[in-house]
C-alpha positions in Angstrom: 101.4 180.0 74.2 102.0 178.7 77.5 99.1 176.7 77.1 100.1 174.8 74.3 103.3 173.9 75.9 102.0 172.6 78.8 99.8 170.9 76.7 102.2 169.4 74.3 104.3 168.4 77.5 101.7 166.4 79.0 101.2 164.8 75.6 104.6 163.7 75.5 104.9 162.7 78.9 101.4 160.5 78.1 102.9 158.9 75.0 106.7 158.2 76.9 104.5 156.5 79.7 102.3 154.1 77.0 105.5 153.2 75.2 107.1 152.4 78.6 104.4 150.1 79.3 104.3 148.6 76.1 107.8 147.5 75.9 107.9 146.3 79.8 105.1 143.9 78.5 106.7 141.7 76.0 109.3 140.4 78.5 106.7 140.3 81.4 104.3 137.9 79.0 107.7 136.0 77.8 108.4 135.4 81.8 104.8 134.8 82.7 104.8 132.1 79.8 108.2 130.5 80.3 107.8 130.2 84.3 104.3 129.8 84.9 102.4 128.1 81.7 104.5 126.1 80.4 105.6 124.5 83.4 101.7 124.0 84.5 101.4 122.5 81.1 104.0 120.2 81.3 102.7 119.2 85.1 99.2 118.6 83.3 100.6 115.4 81.6 101.6 113.7 84.6 98.4 112.9 86.0 97.3 111.8 82.2 100.0 109.3 82.1 99.2 108.2 86.0 95.8 106.9 84.3 97.1 105.4 81.7 99.4 103.6 83.7 97.0 102.8 86.5 94.5 101.2 84.2 96.8 99.3 82.2 98.1 97.6 85.8 94.7 97.0 86.7 94.0 95.2 83.8 97.0 93.0 84.5 95.8 92.1 88.1 92.7 91.2 86.4 94.0 89.3 83.6 96.8 87.4 85.5 94.3 86.7 89.1 92.2 84.3 86.1 95.5 82.0 85.0 95.1 78.5 86.2 98.4 78.6 88.4 100.4 81.2 90.8 102.9 80.2 88.6 101.4 80.5 85.3 100.7 84.0 86.0 104.3 84.9 87.6 105.1 83.4 83.9 102.8 85.7 82.2 103.9 88.7 84.2 107.0 88.4 82.2 106.1 87.0 78.9 106.2 89.3 75.6 104.5 91.8 76.0 105.8 92.3 79.5 104.3 95.1 81.9 107.7 96.8 82.5 107.5 97.1 78.7 103.8 98.1 78.1 104.4 100.5 80.8 107.4 101.8 79.1 105.5 102.4 75.7 102.9 104.7 77.6 105.9 107.2 77.2 107.5 108.9 80.3 107.6 106.1 82.4 110.2 104.2 84.2 109.9 100.8 86.0 112.0 100.4 88.7 110.7 97.1 90.8 107.7 95.0 90.1 106.5 93.0 93.2 103.4 90.4 92.5 102.3 88.4 95.5 99.0 86.6 96.3 97.9 88.1 100.0 96.1 85.5 102.0 93.9 86.7 104.9 91.3 85.2 107.1 87.8 86.0 106.6 86.5 85.4 109.9 88.5 84.4 113.4 90.1 81.4 113.2 93.4 79.0 114.8 96.3 81.2 114.9 97.3 84.9 115.9 98.3 85.9 112.1 95.9 87.9 110.0 97.7 87.8 106.8 100.5 86.2 104.9 102.0 87.4 101.6 103.2 84.8 99.5 105.6 85.7 96.3 106.8 82.3 95.2 104.4 79.2 94.1 104.2 76.3 96.5 104.6 78.6 99.3 101.4 78.7 100.8 101.3 76.6 104.4 98.6 73.9 104.3 96.9 75.9 107.0 96.1 78.8 105.2 94.7 76.7 101.8 91.2 76.8 100.9 90.8 73.5 103.3 93.6 74.2 106.0 92.7 75.9 109.3 92.2 79.0 108.9 89.7 78.6 106.2 87.6 80.4 104.9 91.0 82.6 103.7 90.5 85.2 100.7 93.1 85.3 98.0 94.1 88.6 96.3 96.8 89.0 93.8 98.7 91.8 94.0 100.7 93.8 91.9 102.9 97.2 93.4 105.2 98.7 90.9 108.1 101.3 91.8 108.3 104.0 88.7 109.7 106.9 88.3 107.2 109.3 85.7 108.3 112.3 83.8 106.7 114.9 82.0 106.5 115.9 78.4 110.5 117.7 78.8 112.5 118.0 81.6 114.2 121.9 82.8 117.8 121.9 83.3 119.2 121.1 86.7 119.5 124.0 89.1 121.5 122.5 92.0 118.4 120.9 93.6 116.2 118.1 92.0 112.3 119.4 92.0 110.5 116.1 91.4 107.8 116.9 87.9 110.3 119.8 86.8 113.9 118.7 86.5 113.7 115.3 87.8 111.0 112.3 87.5 108.3 111.8 89.7 108.7 108.6 91.9 105.1 106.7 91.9 104.1 103.6 93.6 101.5 101.3 91.4 99.4 99.3 92.9 96.4 96.9 91.9 94.7 93.7 93.2 92.2 91.8 92.4 90.7 88.5 94.1 92.3 84.5 92.2 89.8 83.2 90.7 90.8 79.7 90.7 90.4 77.9 94.3 90.3 74.4 92.7 92.3 71.3 92.9 94.9 69.6 90.0 92.9 66.5 89.5 96.7 65.1 88.9 98.6 66.2 91.5 95.8 66.6 93.8 97.1 70.2 94.8 95.3 73.8 94.9 95.9 75.8 91.8 96.9 78.7 93.5 99.8 76.9 95.2 101.4 75.5 92.0 
């Protein structure tokens, strides 16, 4: 009889510990999903958005470098659909600023001390930096730099501090460059197309 009471007590203890483990598993699983898995899935969307945005910026820099003049490429950057609106259409991307400029740099040692020049307005390239200038030969790159904020699929409520990617957007700098293709001169004005 004593043996039966002891074995039934052991079975009762085993059932209670198994029941407690099962009862604790549900909240632990909810915490695991809510605190670790959902934020990781949410953050996994950021690299996908970055790749799509970077490809779009690369494509725009290539298209704009094929324009006839620098002023035409500036107009096309802001024409509908603008680069800013195309990035916004990807979802979760907000552009703070877009800077496009021509980066002129010497290919080999030439006259002067300055090695490169950034031009953001048409007609501002000094004569020594043109293809027939004293610093020639030069390379001409069309560069685009975009300060953007990229958000994951959803943002968690703020808890006093900003955590980029969880409760605030992630600031990202998107850059792309492409060689300026048209180094010819306008037959009417005899000015270089890249400086118009």
